[in-house]
TIVO-2410 file (N, C-alpha, C; in nm, 3 decimals):
# residues 178
REC num residu      c1      c2      c3 atome chaine
REC   1      M   1.031  -2.787  -1.174     N      A
REC   1      M   0.889  -2.819  -1.173    CA      A
REC   1      M   0.815  -2.717  -1.087     C      A
REC   2      P   0.708  -2.657  -1.138     N      A
REC   2      P   0.636  -2.557  -1.059    CA      A
REC   2      P   0.569  -2.618  -0.937     C      A
REC   3      Q   0.563  -2.536  -0.832     N      A
REC   3      Q   0.492  -2.579  -0.712    CA      A
REC   3      Q   0.344  -2.562  -0.735     C      A
REC   4      T   0.266  -2.641  -0.663     N      A
REC   4      T   0.123  -2.619  -0.670    CA      A
REC   4      T   0.089  -2.512  -0.570     C      A
REC   5      G   0.000  -2.426  -0.605     N      A
REC   5      G  -0.037  -2.315  -0.518    CA      A
REC   5      G  -0.136  -2.228  -0.590     C      A
REC   6      I  -0.139  -2.105  -0.553     N      A
REC   6      I  -0.232  -2.011  -0.613    CA      A
REC   6      I  -0.172  -1.948  -0.738     C      A
REC   7      D  -0.259  -1.894  -0.821     N      A
REC   7      D  -0.210  -1.820  -0.936    CA      A
REC   7      D  -0.165  -1.683  -0.886     C      A
REC   8      I  -0.063  -1.629  -0.944     N      A
REC   8      I  -0.009  -1.500  -0.901    CA      A
REC   8      I  -0.065  -1.392  -0.993     C      A
REC   9      T  -0.160  -1.316  -0.937     N      A
REC   9      T  -0.229  -1.210  -1.011    CA      A
REC   9      T  -0.231  -1.084  -0.924     C      A
REC  10      P  -0.270  -0.969  -0.980     N      A
REC  10      P  -0.269  -0.845  -0.902    CA      A
REC  10      P  -0.354  -0.848  -0.775     C      A
REC  11      S  -0.463  -0.924  -0.775     N      A
REC  11      S  -0.555  -0.921  -0.661    CA      A
REC  11      S  -0.518  -1.015  -0.547     C      A
REC  12      V  -0.416  -1.095  -0.563     N      A
REC  12      V  -0.374  -1.188  -0.457    CA      A
REC  12      V  -0.312  -1.107  -0.344     C      A
REC  13      T  -0.349  -1.139  -0.220     N      A
REC  13      T  -0.289  -1.070  -0.105    CA      A
REC  13      T  -0.150  -1.123  -0.079     C      A
REC  14      V  -0.068  -1.040  -0.015     N      A
REC  14      V   0.068  -1.081   0.020    CA      A
REC  14      V   0.062  -1.201   0.114     C      A
REC  15      H  -0.034  -1.199   0.206     N      A
REC  15      H  -0.049  -1.311   0.299    CA      A
REC  15      H  -0.073  -1.442   0.224     C      A
REC  16      A  -0.169  -1.441   0.132     N      A
REC  16      A  -0.200  -1.562   0.055    CA      A
REC  16      A  -0.081  -1.605  -0.030     C      A
REC  17      L  -0.012  -1.508  -0.089     N      A
REC  17      L   0.105  -1.538  -0.172    CA      A
REC  17      L   0.212  -1.609  -0.090     C      A
REC  18      L   0.242  -1.555   0.027     N      A
REC  18      L   0.350  -1.612   0.109    CA      A
REC  18      L   0.308  -1.742   0.178     C      A
REC  19      E   0.178  -1.759   0.199     N      A
REC  19      E   0.131  -1.889   0.250    CA      A
REC  19      E   0.152  -1.997   0.144     C      A
REC  20      A   0.120  -1.964   0.020     N      A
REC  20      A   0.134  -2.061  -0.090    CA      A
REC  20      A   0.280  -2.080  -0.131     C      A
REC  21      Y   0.358  -1.973  -0.127     N      A
REC  21      Y   0.497  -1.976  -0.172    CA      A
REC  21      Y   0.587  -1.905  -0.071     C      A
REC  22      P   0.618  -1.966   0.043     N      A
REC  22      P   0.698  -1.899   0.146    CA      A
REC  22      P   0.835  -1.851   0.097     C      A
REC  23      Q   0.890  -1.918  -0.002     N      A
REC  23      Q   1.022  -1.880  -0.054    CA      A
REC  23      Q   1.019  -1.744  -0.123     C      A
REC  24      L   0.901  -1.693  -0.154     N      A
REC  24      L   0.893  -1.563  -0.221    CA      A
REC  24      L   0.921  -1.446  -0.127     C      A
REC  25      E   0.922  -1.469   0.004     N      A
REC  25      E   0.955  -1.361   0.097    CA      A
REC  25      E   1.093  -1.304   0.063     C      A
REC  26      N   1.192  -1.389   0.046     N      A
REC  26      N   1.327  -1.341   0.015    CA      A
REC  26      N   1.335  -1.279  -0.124     C      A
REC  27      V   1.257  -1.330  -0.217     N      A
REC  27      V   1.254  -1.272  -0.351    CA      A
REC  27      V   1.200  -1.130  -0.343     C      A
REC  28      L   1.089  -1.112  -0.271     N      A
REC  28      L   1.031  -0.977  -0.256    CA      A
REC  28      L   1.128  -0.883  -0.186     C      A
REC  29      I   1.186  -0.929  -0.077     N      A
REC  29      I   1.278  -0.844   0.000    CA      A
REC  29      I   1.396  -0.800  -0.086     C      A
REC  30      G   1.441  -0.886  -0.175     N      A
REC  30      G   1.551  -0.851  -0.264    CA      A
REC  30      G   1.513  -0.755  -0.375     C      A
REC  31      M   1.384  -0.738  -0.398     N      A
REC  31      M   1.339  -0.653  -0.510    CA      A
REC  31      M   1.329  -0.506  -0.475     C      A
REC  32      A   1.295  -0.473  -0.351     N      A
REC  32      A   1.274  -0.332  -0.316    CA      A
REC  32      A   1.290  -0.313  -0.165     C      A
REC  33      P   1.359  -0.206  -0.124     N      A
REC  33      P   1.380  -0.181   0.020    CA      A
REC  33      P   1.253  -0.181   0.106     C      A
REC  34      P   1.140  -0.124   0.060     N      A
REC  34      P   1.021  -0.126   0.147    CA      A
REC  34      P   0.974  -0.267   0.182     C      A
REC  35      F   1.008  -0.366   0.098     N      A
REC  35      F   0.963  -0.501   0.124    CA      A
REC  35      F   1.034  -0.566   0.243     C      A
REC  36      K   1.139  -0.502   0.293     N      A
REC  36      K   1.208  -0.555   0.413    CA      A
REC  36      K   1.113  -0.557   0.532     C      A
REC  37      K   1.009  -0.475   0.526     N      A
REC  37      K   0.912  -0.471   0.636    CA      A
REC  37      K   0.833  -0.602   0.647     C      A
REC  38      L   0.844  -0.688   0.547     N      A
REC  38      L   0.778  -0.818   0.555    CA      A
REC  38      L   0.834  -0.905   0.667     C      A
REC  39      K   0.953  -0.871   0.715     N      A
REC  39      K   1.014  -0.945   0.826    CA      A
REC  39      K   0.944  -0.914   0.958     C      A
REC  40      N   0.870  -0.803   0.965     N      A
REC  40      N   0.802  -0.762   1.087    CA      A
REC  40      N   0.679  -0.851   1.106     C      A
REC  41      P   0.676  -0.931   1.215     N      A
REC  41      P   0.564  -1.024   1.234    CA      A
REC  41      P   0.429  -0.954   1.252     C      A
REC  42      I   0.428  -0.835   1.310     N      A
REC  42      I   0.302  -0.763   1.328    CA      A
REC  42      I   0.248  -0.719   1.192     C      A
REC  43      L   0.337  -0.667   1.108     N      A
REC  43      L   0.297  -0.628   0.973    CA      A
REC  43      L   0.245  -0.749   0.897     C      A
REC  44      R   0.310  -0.862   0.912     N      A
REC  44      R   0.268  -0.984   0.842    CA      A
REC  44      R   0.127  -1.026   0.883     C      A
REC  45      K   0.093  -1.003   1.009     N      A
REC  45      K  -0.039  -1.045   1.059    CA      A
REC  45      K  -0.148  -0.943   1.029     C      A
REC  46      T  -0.109  -0.822   0.992     N      A
REC  46      T  -0.209  -0.717   0.971    CA      A
REC  46      T  -0.213  -0.673   0.825     C      A
REC  47      V  -0.120  -0.592   0.787     N      A
REC  47      V  -0.121  -0.531   0.653    CA      A
REC  47      V  -0.111  -0.635   0.543     C      A
REC  48      A  -0.031  -0.740   0.564     N      A
REC  48      A  -0.013  -0.841   0.459    CA      A
REC  48      A  -0.144  -0.912   0.424     C      A
REC  49      K  -0.239  -0.910   0.516     N      A
REC  49      K  -0.367  -0.977   0.488    CA      A
REC  49      K  -0.457  -0.894   0.396     C      A
REC  50      V  -0.431  -0.764   0.386     N      A
REC  50      V  -0.513  -0.680   0.298    CA      A
REC  50      V  -0.434  -0.625   0.179     C      A
REC  51      A  -0.301  -0.620   0.189     N      A
REC  51      A  -0.219  -0.568   0.080    CA      A
REC  51      A  -0.214  -0.669  -0.034     C      A
REC  52      T  -0.245  -0.622  -0.153     N      A
REC  52      T  -0.242  -0.708  -0.271    CA      A
REC  52      T  -0.109  -0.690  -0.345     C      A
REC  53      I  -0.085  -0.777  -0.440     N      A
REC  53      I   0.034  -0.763  -0.523    CA      A
REC  53      I   0.030  -0.629  -0.596     C      A
REC  54      E  -0.089  -0.588  -0.638     N      A
REC  54      E  -0.101  -0.457  -0.703    CA      A
REC  54      E  -0.059  -0.346  -0.608     C      A
REC  55      N  -0.100  -0.354  -0.481     N      A
REC  55      N  -0.061  -0.254  -0.383    CA      A
REC  55      N   0.090  -0.249  -0.366     C      A
REC  56      I   0.151  -0.365  -0.348     N      A
REC  56      I   0.295  -0.364  -0.318    CA      A
REC  56      I   0.379  -0.325  -0.439     C      A
REC  57      S   0.324  -0.341  -0.560     N      A
REC  57      S   0.401  -0.292  -0.675    CA      A
REC  57      S   0.416  -0.141  -0.666     C      A
REC  58      S   0.311  -0.074  -0.619     N      A
REC  58      S   0.317   0.072  -0.600    CA      A
REC  58      S   0.410   0.107  -0.485     C      A
REC  59      V   0.399   0.032  -0.375     N      A
REC  59      V   0.483   0.057  -0.257    CA      A
REC  59      V   0.630   0.044  -0.294     C      A
REC  60      G   0.663  -0.062  -0.369     N      A
REC  60      G   0.803  -0.088  -0.404    CA      A
REC  60      G   0.851  -0.014  -0.526     C      A
REC  61      G   0.761   0.054  -0.597     N      A
REC  61      G   0.801   0.126  -0.717    CA      A
REC  61      G   0.840   0.033  -0.830     C      A
REC  62      I   0.780  -0.086  -0.833     N      A
REC  62      I   0.809  -0.186  -0.935    CA      A
REC  62      I   0.686  -0.199  -1.025     C      A
REC  63      P   0.702  -0.184  -1.156     N      A
REC  63      P   0.587  -0.200  -1.244    CA      A
REC  63      P   0.517  -0.334  -1.218     C      A
REC  64      L   0.386  -0.332  -1.218     N      A
REC  64      L   0.307  -0.450  -1.185    CA      A
REC  64      L   0.342  -0.569  -1.274     C      A
REC  65      D   0.357  -0.546  -1.404     N      A
REC  65      D   0.394  -0.655  -1.495    CA      A
REC  65      D   0.528  -0.717  -1.456     C      A
REC  66      V   0.624  -0.634  -1.420     N      A
REC  66      V   0.757  -0.682  -1.383    CA      A
REC  66      V   0.750  -0.763  -1.254     C      A
REC  67      L   0.679  -0.710  -1.154     N      A
REC  67      L   0.667  -0.779  -1.025    CA      A
REC  67      L   0.602  -0.916  -1.043     C      A
REC  68      I   0.490  -0.920  -1.111     N      A
REC  68      I   0.422  -1.047  -1.131    CA      A
REC  68      I   0.509  -1.143  -1.211     C      A
REC  69      G   0.576  -1.093  -1.313     N      A
REC  69      G   0.665  -1.178  -1.393    CA      A
REC  69      G   0.775  -1.241  -1.310     C      A
REC  70      R   0.839  -1.161  -1.225     N      A
REC  70      R   0.948  -1.213  -1.141    CA      A
REC  70      R   0.897  -1.314  -1.039     C      A
REC  71      L   0.783  -1.287  -0.980     N      A
REC  71      L   0.727  -1.380  -0.882    CA      A
REC  71      L   0.688  -1.512  -0.947     C      A
REC  72      R   0.625  -1.505  -1.063     N      A
REC  72      R   0.585  -1.627  -1.134    CA      A
REC  72      R   0.709  -1.706  -1.175     C      A
REC  73      E   0.811  -1.637  -1.223     N      A
REC  73      E   0.934  -1.704  -1.263    CA      A
REC  73      E   1.000  -1.773  -1.144     C      A
REC  74      A   1.000  -1.708  -1.028     N      A
REC  74      A   1.066  -1.763  -0.910    CA      A
REC  74      A   1.002  -1.892  -0.860     C      A
REC  75      V   0.874  -1.913  -0.889     N      A
REC  75      V   0.808  -2.036  -0.845    CA      A
REC  75      V   0.783  -2.132  -0.962     C      A
REC  76      G   0.834  -2.099  -1.079     N      A
REC  76      G   0.823  -2.189  -1.193    CA      A
REC  76      G   0.690  -2.185  -1.266     C      A
REC  77      L   0.615  -2.078  -1.248     N      A
REC  77      L   0.490  -2.064  -1.322    CA      A
REC  77      L   0.518  -1.998  -1.457     C      A
REC  78      P   0.440  -2.032  -1.559     N      A
REC  78      P   0.460  -1.966  -1.688    CA      A
REC  78      P   0.421  -1.818  -1.678     C      A
REC  79      Q   0.481  -1.738  -1.762     N      A
REC  79      Q   0.448  -1.596  -1.763    CA      A
REC  79      Q   0.303  -1.578  -1.805     C      A
REC  80      S   0.240  -1.480  -1.748     N      A
REC  80      S   0.101  -1.452  -1.777    CA      A
REC  80      S   0.088  -1.388  -1.914     C      A
REC  81      R  -0.023  -1.414  -1.979     N      A
REC  81      R  -0.052  -1.349  -2.108    CA      A
REC  81      R  -0.123  -1.216  -2.087     C      A
REC  82      E  -0.161  -1.190  -1.964     N      A
REC  82      E  -0.228  -1.065  -1.930    CA      A
REC  82      E  -0.127  -0.951  -1.927     C      A
REC  83      H  -0.175  -0.832  -1.959     N      A
REC  83      H  -0.094  -0.711  -1.939    CA      A
REC  83      H  -0.158  -0.636  -1.823     C      A
REC  84      Y  -0.080  -0.617  -1.720     N      A
REC  84      Y  -0.132  -0.550  -1.601    CA      A
REC  84      Y  -0.083  -0.407  -1.599     C      A
REC  85      S  -0.175  -0.312  -1.583     N      A
REC  85      S  -0.135  -0.172  -1.576    CA      A
REC  85      S  -0.128  -0.130  -1.430     C      A
REC  86      D  -0.040  -0.039  -1.404     N      A
REC  86      D  -0.019   0.010  -1.268    CA      A
REC  86      D  -0.126   0.110  -1.229     C      A
REC  87      Q  -0.168   0.102  -1.103     N      A
REC  87      Q  -0.260   0.202  -1.050    CA      A
REC  87      Q  -0.176   0.325  -1.017     C      A
REC  88      D  -0.227   0.440  -1.053     N      A
REC  88      D  -0.152   0.563  -1.029    CA      A
REC  88      D  -0.208   0.634  -0.906     C      A
REC  89      Y  -0.130   0.633  -0.800     N      A
REC  89      Y  -0.171   0.701  -0.676    CA      A
REC  89      Y  -0.128   0.847  -0.677     C      A
REC  90      F  -0.035   0.880  -0.767     N      A
REC  90      F   0.018   1.015  -0.773    CA      A
REC  90      F  -0.050   1.090  -0.887     C      A
REC  91      G  -0.019   1.214  -0.898     N      A
REC  91      G  -0.075   1.296  -1.005    CA      A
REC  91      G  -0.079   1.441  -0.959     C      A
REC  92      E  -0.146   1.520  -1.036     N      A
REC  92      E  -0.160   1.661  -1.001    CA      A
REC  92      E  -0.252   1.673  -0.879     C      A
REC  93      P  -0.232   1.777  -0.799     N      A
REC  93      P  -0.322   1.795  -0.683    CA      A
REC  93      P  -0.467   1.804  -0.728     C      A
REC  94      P  -0.556   1.730  -0.662     N      A
REC  94      P  -0.697   1.738  -0.699    CA      A
REC  94      P  -0.758   1.871  -0.656     C      A
REC  95      E  -0.871   1.904  -0.713     N      A
REC  95      E  -0.938   2.030  -0.681    CA      A
REC  95      E  -0.973   2.042  -0.533     C      A
REC  96      W  -1.000   1.930  -0.468     N      A
REC  96      W  -1.042   1.934  -0.328    CA      A
REC  96      W  -0.926   1.959  -0.232     C      A
REC  97      F  -0.802   1.946  -0.280     N      A
REC  97      F  -0.688   1.961  -0.189    CA      A
REC  97      F  -0.656   2.107  -0.162     C      A
REC  98      S  -0.642   2.137  -0.033     N      A
REC  98      S  -0.596   2.268   0.012    CA      A
REC  98      S  -0.527   2.245   0.146     C      A
REC  99      A  -0.403   2.290   0.157     N      A
REC  99      A  -0.325   2.269   0.280    CA      A
REC  99      A  -0.395   2.326   0.403     C      A
REC 100      D  -0.474   2.429   0.387     N      A
REC 100      D  -0.541   2.488   0.504    CA      A
REC 100      D  -0.657   2.402   0.554     C      A
REC 101      K  -0.693   2.296   0.481     N      A
REC 101      K  -0.798   2.205   0.526    CA      A
REC 101      K  -0.742   2.087   0.607     C      A
REC 102      I  -0.608   2.080   0.618     N      A
REC 102      I  -0.546   1.970   0.694    CA      A
REC 102      I  -0.570   1.994   0.842     C      A
REC 103      V  -0.641   1.902   0.905     N      A
REC 103      V  -0.674   1.917   1.047    CA      A
REC 103      V  -0.600   1.816   1.135     C      A
REC 104      F  -0.539   1.717   1.073     N      A
REC 104      F  -0.469   1.614   1.148    CA      A
REC 104      F  -0.359   1.558   1.061     C      A
REC 105      A  -0.240   1.540   1.120     N      A
REC 105      A  -0.127   1.484   1.047    CA      A
REC 105      A  -0.065   1.371   1.127     C      A
REC 106      V  -0.031   1.263   1.058     N      A
REC 106      V   0.037   1.149   1.118    CA      A
REC 106      V   0.169   1.131   1.043     C      A
REC 107      D   0.278   1.124   1.118     N      A
REC 107      D   0.409   1.100   1.060    CA      A
REC 107      D   0.458   0.966   1.112     C      A
REC 108      E   0.480   0.870   1.021     N      A
REC 108      E   0.518   0.736   1.064    CA      A
REC 108      E   0.645   0.737   1.150     C      A
REC 109      K   0.732   0.834   1.127     N      A
REC 109      K   0.857   0.840   1.204    CA      A
REC 109      K   0.833   0.887   1.347     C      A
REC 110      K   0.724   0.959   1.369     N      A
REC 110      K   0.696   1.012   1.502    CA      A
REC 110      K   0.597   0.927   1.581     C      A
REC 111      V   0.526   0.842   1.512     N      A
REC 111      V   0.430   0.754   1.580    CA      A
REC 111      V   0.508   0.636   1.636     C      A
REC 112      N   0.466   0.586   1.748     N      A
REC 112      N   0.529   0.466   1.804    CA      A
REC 112      N   0.495   0.352   1.710     C      A
REC 113      A   0.562   0.354   1.592     N      A
REC 113      A   0.524   0.265   1.483    CA      A
REC 113      A   0.579   0.124   1.500     C      A
REC 114      K   0.487   0.033   1.501     N      A
REC 114      K   0.520  -0.110   1.497    CA      A
REC 114      K   0.419  -0.171   1.403     C      A
REC 115      G   0.464  -0.205   1.283     N      A
REC 115      G   0.379  -0.275   1.189    CA      A
REC 115      G   0.252  -0.205   1.149     C      A
REC 116      G   0.261  -0.083   1.104     N      A
REC 116      G   0.144  -0.017   1.048    CA      A
REC 116      G   0.061   0.061   1.146     C      A
REC 117      K   0.113   0.094   1.264     N      A
REC 117      K   0.034   0.168   1.361    CA      A
REC 117      K   0.000   0.308   1.312     C      A
REC 118      S   0.079   0.366   1.224     N      A
REC 118      S   0.044   0.498   1.174    CA      A
REC 118      S  -0.087   0.491   1.097     C      A
REC 119      L  -0.111   0.383   1.026     N      A
REC 119      L  -0.237   0.366   0.957    CA      A
REC 119      L  -0.350   0.350   1.059     C      A
REC 120      V  -0.327   0.273   1.163     N      A
REC 120      V  -0.428   0.257   1.268    CA      A
REC 120      V  -0.461   0.393   1.329     C      A
REC 121      A  -0.359   0.472   1.357     N      A
REC 121      A  -0.380   0.604   1.416    CA      A
REC 121      A  -0.463   0.692   1.324     C      A
REC 122      I  -0.432   0.690   1.197     N      A
REC 122      I  -0.507   0.774   1.103    CA      A
REC 122      I  -0.651   0.726   1.090     C      A
REC 123      M  -0.672   0.596   1.091     N      A
REC 123      M  -0.808   0.543   1.082    CA      A
REC 123      M  -0.891   0.584   1.203     C      A
REC 124      L  -0.830   0.579   1.322     N      A
REC 124      L  -0.901   0.620   1.442    CA      A
REC 124      L  -0.934   0.768   1.440     C      A
REC 125      E  -0.838   0.849   1.401     N      A
REC 125      E  -0.859   0.993   1.397    CA      A
REC 125      E  -0.956   1.031   1.285     C      A
REC 126      A  -0.957   0.955   1.179     N      A
REC 126      A  -1.043   0.986   1.064    CA      A
REC 126      A  -1.190   0.988   1.102     C      A
REC 127      K  -1.227   0.910   1.200     N      A
REC 127      K  -1.367   0.905   1.240    CA      A
REC 127      K  -1.414   1.035   1.306     C      A
REC 128      S  -1.320   1.110   1.364     N      A
REC 128      S  -1.361   1.229   1.439    CA      A
REC 128      S  -1.347   1.360   1.360     C      A
REC 129      V  -1.292   1.357   1.241     N      A
REC 129      V  -1.281   1.481   1.164    CA      A
REC 129      V  -1.413   1.509   1.094     C      A
REC 130      N  -1.433   1.633   1.059     N      A
REC 130      N  -1.557   1.676   0.995    CA      A
REC 130      N  -1.551   1.659   0.844     C      A
REC 131      S  -1.665   1.652   0.784     N      A
REC 131      S  -1.673   1.647   0.639    CA      A
REC 131      S  -1.604   1.771   0.582     C      A
REC 132      G  -1.520   1.749   0.480     N      A
REC 132      G  -1.445   1.859   0.419    CA      A
REC 132      G  -1.306   1.876   0.476     C      A
REC 133      D  -1.277   1.806   0.588     N      A
REC 133      D  -1.143   1.812   0.649    CA      A
REC 133      D  -1.049   1.714   0.580     C      A
REC 134      I  -0.920   1.745   0.588     N      A
REC 134      I  -0.817   1.660   0.526    CA      A
REC 134      I  -0.723   1.608   0.634     C      A
REC 135      I  -0.686   1.481   0.620     N      A
REC 135      I  -0.589   1.416   0.706    CA      A
REC 135      I  -0.464   1.393   0.622     C      A
REC 136      E  -0.347   1.419   0.681     N      A
REC 136      E  -0.219   1.401   0.611    CA      A
REC 136      E  -0.144   1.286   0.675     C      A
REC 137      L  -0.092   1.195   0.593     N      A
REC 137      L  -0.009   1.084   0.639    CA      A
REC 137      L   0.127   1.094   0.571     C      A
REC 138      S   0.234   1.103   0.652     N      A
REC 138      S   0.370   1.108   0.598    CA      A
REC 138      S   0.437   0.975   0.624     C      A
REC 139      T   0.486   0.913   0.516     N      A
REC 139      T   0.551   0.782   0.526    CA      A
REC 139      T   0.676   0.779   0.440     C      A
REC 140      S   0.756   0.676   0.462     N      A
REC 140      S   0.878   0.660   0.383    CA      A
REC 140      S   0.852   0.579   0.256     C      A
REC 141      F   0.727   0.538   0.235     N      A
REC 141      F   0.688   0.457   0.120    CA      A
REC 141      F   0.544   0.493   0.085     C      A
REC 142      L   0.500   0.450  -0.031     N      A
REC 142      L   0.361   0.472  -0.068    CA      A
REC 142      L   0.275   0.371   0.006     C      A
REC 143      P   0.184   0.415   0.095     N      A
REC 143      P   0.102   0.321   0.173    CA      A
REC 143      P  -0.021   0.275   0.095     C      A
REC 144      A   0.002   0.211  -0.018     N      A
REC 144      A  -0.107   0.175  -0.110    CA      A
REC 144      A  -0.220   0.096  -0.042     C      A
REC 145      P  -0.191  -0.004   0.041     N      A
REC 145      P  -0.304  -0.076   0.103    CA      A
REC 145      P  -0.390   0.016   0.190     C      A
REC 146      G  -0.326   0.104   0.266     N      A
REC 146      G  -0.400   0.197   0.351    CA      A
REC 146      G  -0.481   0.295   0.269     C      A
REC 147      I  -0.426   0.341   0.159     N      A
REC 147      I  -0.499   0.432   0.071    CA      A
REC 147      I  -0.625   0.363   0.018     C      A
REC 148      D  -0.608   0.239  -0.025     N      A
REC 148      D  -0.722   0.166  -0.077    CA      A
REC 148      D  -0.829   0.143   0.030     C      A
REC 149      I  -0.788   0.115   0.152     N      A
REC 149      I  -0.883   0.097   0.262    CA      A
REC 149      I  -0.960   0.227   0.286     C      A
REC 150      M  -0.887   0.338   0.291     N      A
REC 150      M  -0.954   0.467   0.313    CA      A
REC 150      M  -1.053   0.497   0.200     C      A
REC 151      K  -1.017   0.463   0.078     N      A
REC 151      K  -1.108   0.486  -0.035    CA      A
REC 151      K  -1.234   0.402  -0.020     C      A
REC 152      T  -1.220   0.278   0.028     N      A
REC 152      T  -1.340   0.195   0.046    CA      A
REC 152      T  -1.429   0.250   0.156     C      A
REC 153      K  -1.373   0.332   0.245     N      A
REC 153      K  -1.452   0.394   0.351    CA      A
REC 153      K  -1.512   0.527   0.306     C      A
REC 154      G  -1.492   0.563   0.178     N      A
REC 154      G  -1.554   0.682   0.123    CA      A
REC 154      G  -1.467   0.806   0.121     C      A
REC 155      Y  -1.341   0.794   0.161     N      A
REC 155      Y  -1.251   0.910   0.159    CA      A
REC 155      Y  -1.193   0.927   0.019     C      A
REC 156      L  -1.168   1.050  -0.018     N      A
REC 156      L  -1.093   1.079  -0.140    CA      A
REC 156      L  -0.946   1.081  -0.100     C      A
REC 157      A  -0.859   1.036  -0.189     N      A
REC 157      A  -0.717   1.026  -0.154    CA      A
REC 157      A  -0.630   1.077  -0.268     C      A
REC 158      W  -0.516   1.131  -0.228     N      A
REC 158      W  -0.415   1.176  -0.323    CA      A
REC 158      W  -0.281   1.169  -0.253     C      A
REC 159      S  -0.178   1.129  -0.327     N      A
REC 159      S  -0.043   1.119  -0.271    CA      A
REC 159      S   0.055   1.196  -0.357     C      A
REC 160      Q   0.161   1.243  -0.291     N      A
REC 160      Q   0.270   1.306  -0.366    CA      A
REC 160      Q   0.403   1.263  -0.304     C      A
REC 161      R   0.501   1.235  -0.390     N      A
REC 161      R   0.634   1.199  -0.345    CA      A
REC 161      R   0.714   1.327  -0.331     C      A
REC 162      E   0.755   1.357  -0.207     N      A
REC 162      E   0.832   1.479  -0.182    CA      A
REC 162      E   0.982   1.455  -0.186     C      A
REC 163      A   1.024   1.330  -0.162     N      A
REC 163      A   1.164   1.290  -0.167    CA      A
REC 163      A   1.166   1.139  -0.185     C      A
REC 164      D   1.285   1.083  -0.206     N      A
REC 164      D   1.294   0.938  -0.224    CA      A
REC 164      D   1.236   0.862  -0.106     C      A
REC 165      D   1.249   0.919   0.014     N      A
REC 165      D   1.202   0.850   0.134    CA      A
REC 165      D   1.088   0.925   0.203     C      A
REC 166      L   1.013   1.006   0.128     N      A
REC 166      L   0.901   1.078   0.188    CA      A
REC 166      L   0.784   1.087   0.090     C      A
REC 167      V   0.674   1.021   0.130     N      A
REC 167      V   0.549   1.029   0.055    CA      A
REC 167      V   0.445   1.088   0.148     C      A
REC 168      K   0.373   1.188   0.101     N      A
REC 168      K   0.264   1.245   0.178    CA      A
REC 168      K   0.133   1.207   0.109     C      A
REC 169      S   0.045   1.145   0.188     N      A
REC 169      S  -0.085   1.105   0.137    CA      A
REC 169      S  -0.191   1.187   0.209     C      A
REC 170      Y  -0.291   1.230   0.135     N      A
REC 170      Y  -0.396   1.315   0.189    CA      A
REC 170      Y  -0.530   1.247   0.170     C      A
REC 171      F  -0.613   1.256   0.273     N      A
REC 171      F  -0.745   1.193   0.272    CA      A
REC 171      F  -0.850   1.298   0.305     C      A
REC 172      L  -0.944   1.317   0.216     N      A
REC 172      L  -1.053   1.411   0.236    CA      A
REC 172      L  -1.174   1.334   0.285     C      A
REC 173      K  -1.224   1.378   0.400     N      A
REC 173      K  -1.348   1.318   0.448    CA      A
REC 173      K  -1.462   1.390   0.381     C      A
REC 174      N  -1.543   1.314   0.308     N      A
REC 174      N  -1.658   1.376   0.246    CA      A
REC 174      N  -1.785   1.324   0.315     C      A
REC 175      S  -1.897   1.368   0.274     N      A
REC 175      S  -2.022   1.334   0.344    CA      A
REC 175      S  -2.055   1.186   0.334     C      A
REC 176      D  -1.993   1.113   0.240     N      A
REC 176      D  -2.020   0.969   0.226    CA      A
REC 176      D  -1.924   0.883   0.306     C      A
REC 177      S  -1.827   0.945   0.375     N      A
REC 177      S  -1.727   0.869   0.450    CA      A
REC 177      S  -1.787   0.805   0.574     C      A
REC 178      N  -1.740   0.683   0.602     N      A
REC 178      N  -1.786   0.611   0.722    CA      A
REC 178      N  -1.715   0.659   0.846     C      A
***
């Protein structure tokens, strides 16, 4: 019998999902190595409140339709009739990208990282860079929620996977950036 709770759709936050269906934490962790970070209480209190199911499908490298299907199945919800397409954070380098415009770089492995502090560091530094400057973020996963936050602040973003455990994301501060 299905539990009563929220509907599982791309826009649901991880926080809301796990509040409604706490048993899904282990399901998520079993689906992709990056989801093991859900065990970190600081991450749960910060990033999980803004990260959506759509974001984590990109982080975990799991097609959005597959992720939603597995989550719905695990809680006894019927499969959705919707077809969800994945957001593509990767692609060819945009015209605005130039390595010589990188003025600040954050590497999650070198930051005293506890639950997303590399994103906090980049957000703080982002305020002081000039229009036209690029910030580089190196992570072991695609930081989809952080990318989306930066985009809402007016930054242009592009990511590239350099290795299985290395994603570099670039943020261009333009004149509309906050």
